[in-house]
C-alpha positions as CSV (number, residue, x, y, z in Angstrom):
1,X,64.3,33.8,-55.0
2,X,64.3,37.4,-53.8
3,X,61.7,38.4,-56.4
4,X,59.3,35.7,-55.2
5,X,59.6,36.8,-51.6
6,X,59.1,40.5,-52.6
7,X,56.1,39.7,-54.7
8,X,54.7,37.6,-51.9
9,X,55.2,40.3,-49.3
10,X,53.4,42.8,-51.6
11,X,50.5,40.4,-52.0
12,X,50.3,39.9,-48.3
13,X,50.1,43.7,-47.9
14,X,47.3,43.7,-50.4
15,X,45.5,41.1,-48.4
16,X,45.8,43.2,-45.3
17,X,44.6,46.3,-47.1
18,X,41.8,44.7,-49.0
19,X,39.1,45.3,-46.4
20,X,40.1,49.0,-46.3
21,X,40.0,49.1,-50.1
22,X,36.6,47.4,-50.1
23,X,35.2,49.9,-47.6
24,X,36.6,53.0,-49.3
25,X,36.2,52.1,-53.0
26,X,33.9,49.2,-53.7
27,X,31.1,49.8,-51.1
28,X,30.6,53.5,-52.0
29,X,30.6,52.6,-55.7
30,X,28.0,49.8,-55.2
31,X,25.9,52.0,-52.9
32,X,25.8,54.8,-55.5
33,X,24.6,52.5,-58.3
34,X,22.5,50.0,-56.4
35,X,20.0,51.7,-54.0
36,X,19.3,49.7,-51.0
37,X,22.8,48.2,-51.0
38,X,23.7,47.3,-47.4
39,X,27.4,48.1,-47.8
40,X,30.1,46.9,-45.5
41,X,27.8,45.8,-42.8
42,X,26.9,42.4,-41.5
43,X,27.9,39.3,-43.4
44,X,29.7,41.2,-46.2
45,X,32.3,42.7,-43.9
46,X,32.8,39.4,-42.0
47,X,33.2,37.4,-45.2
48,X,35.7,39.9,-46.6
49,X,37.8,39.8,-43.4
50,X,37.6,36.0,-43.2
51,X,38.5,35.6,-46.9
52,X,41.5,38.0,-46.6
53,X,42.6,36.3,-43.4
54,X,42.6,32.9,-45.1
55,X,44.5,34.2,-48.1
56,X,47.0,35.9,-45.8
57,X,47.7,32.7,-43.9
58,X,48.1,30.6,-47.0
59,X,50.3,33.2,-48.7
60,X,52.4,33.8,-45.6
61,X,53.2,30.1,-45.4
62,X,54.3,30.1,-49.1
63,X,56.4,33.3,-48.6
64,X,58.1,31.8,-45.5
65,X,58.7,28.5,-47.4
66,X,60.2,30.4,-50.3
67,X,62.4,32.5,-48.0
68,X,63.6,29.5,-46.1
69,X,64.3,27.3,-49.1
70,X,67.7,26.8,-50.5
71,X,69.1,29.0,-53.3
72,X,70.2,26.1,-55.4
73,X,67.0,24.2,-55.5
74,X,66.7,20.6,-56.6
75,X,68.0,19.1,-59.8
76,X,65.5,16.7,-61.3
77,X,66.0,14.3,-64.1
78,X,64.1,15.3,-67.2
79,X,60.7,13.6,-67.6
80,X,59.9,12.8,-71.3
81,X,56.4,11.4,-71.0
82,X,57.6,7.9,-69.9
83,X,60.3,7.6,-72.5
84,X,63.5,5.8,-71.4
85,X,66.0,8.2,-70.0
86,X,69.6,7.2,-69.3
87,X,71.8,8.5,-66.4
88,X,73.0,11.5,-68.6
89,X,69.4,12.7,-69.1
90,X,69.3,11.6,-72.7
91,X,66.2,9.8,-74.0
92,X,65.9,7.0,-76.6
93,X,64.7,8.7,-79.8
94,X,62.6,7.2,-82.5
95,X,65.5,5.9,-84.5
96,X,67.1,4.1,-81.5
97,X,69.6,7.0,-80.9
98,X,69.9,8.7,-77.6
99,X,69.1,12.4,-77.8
100,X,69.6,15.2,-75.2
101,X,66.4,16.2,-73.5
102,X,66.2,19.9,-73.7
103,X,63.6,22.7,-74.1
104,X,64.8,25.1,-76.7
105,X,63.6,26.9,-79.7
106,X,64.8,25.0,-82.7
107,X,62.9,27.0,-85.4
108,X,63.8,30.5,-86.6
109,X,66.1,31.3,-83.6
110,X,67.2,34.5,-85.3
111,X,63.6,35.8,-85.4
112,X,61.9,34.2,-82.5
113,X,64.7,33.6,-80.1
114,X,64.6,34.8,-76.5
115,X,67.3,37.4,-77.2
116,X,65.1,38.9,-80.0
117,X,61.7,38.7,-78.2
118,X,62.7,39.7,-74.6
119,X,63.0,43.5,-75.2
120,X,59.8,43.9,-77.3
121,X,57.8,41.8,-74.9
122,X,58.9,43.9,-72.0
123,X,58.0,47.1,-73.8
124,X,54.6,45.7,-74.7
125,X,53.9,44.6,-71.2
126,X,55.0,48.0,-69.8
127,X,52.6,49.7,-72.2
128,X,49.7,47.5,-71.2
129,X,50.4,48.0,-67.5
130,X,50.6,51.8,-68.0
131,X,47.4,51.8,-70.0
132,X,45.5,49.7,-67.5
133,X,46.8,51.9,-64.6
134,X,45.6,55.1,-66.4
135,X,42.2,53.5,-67.3
136,X,41.9,52.5,-63.6
137,X,42.6,56.0,-62.4
138,X,40.2,57.4,-64.9
139,X,37.5,55.0,-63.8
140,X,38.0,56.0,-60.1
141,X,38.1,59.7,-60.8
142,X,35.0,59.7,-63.1
């Protein structure tokens, strides 16, 4: 729950700062490459502020709802595409036997299980984020 609220607050800050980012980064870039570009005047500025204001309101409602919600959440019965599910959450299988409805990796658990894939996927994601950040800075500085 706390991670959703923190990410939501960061997105709200980005919404507030977007008109400034637009004025300092996007408009000068567009003006340099497109002669006659009007820049942050007139309708462009009003549209940007209106769009960011609308996003801010929608996201603020979502963040407040996430912060005000209960920690436990709701327990829902499993939905198995209309199959018959009993009170224990088991569904009637194809051979007339009730099976537990669960989402799990049944195949090659020792190779593709969450415990095996979590660390490599985090490392790959971190590398991608760092590379994109460096490329973004290089693009701004060039």
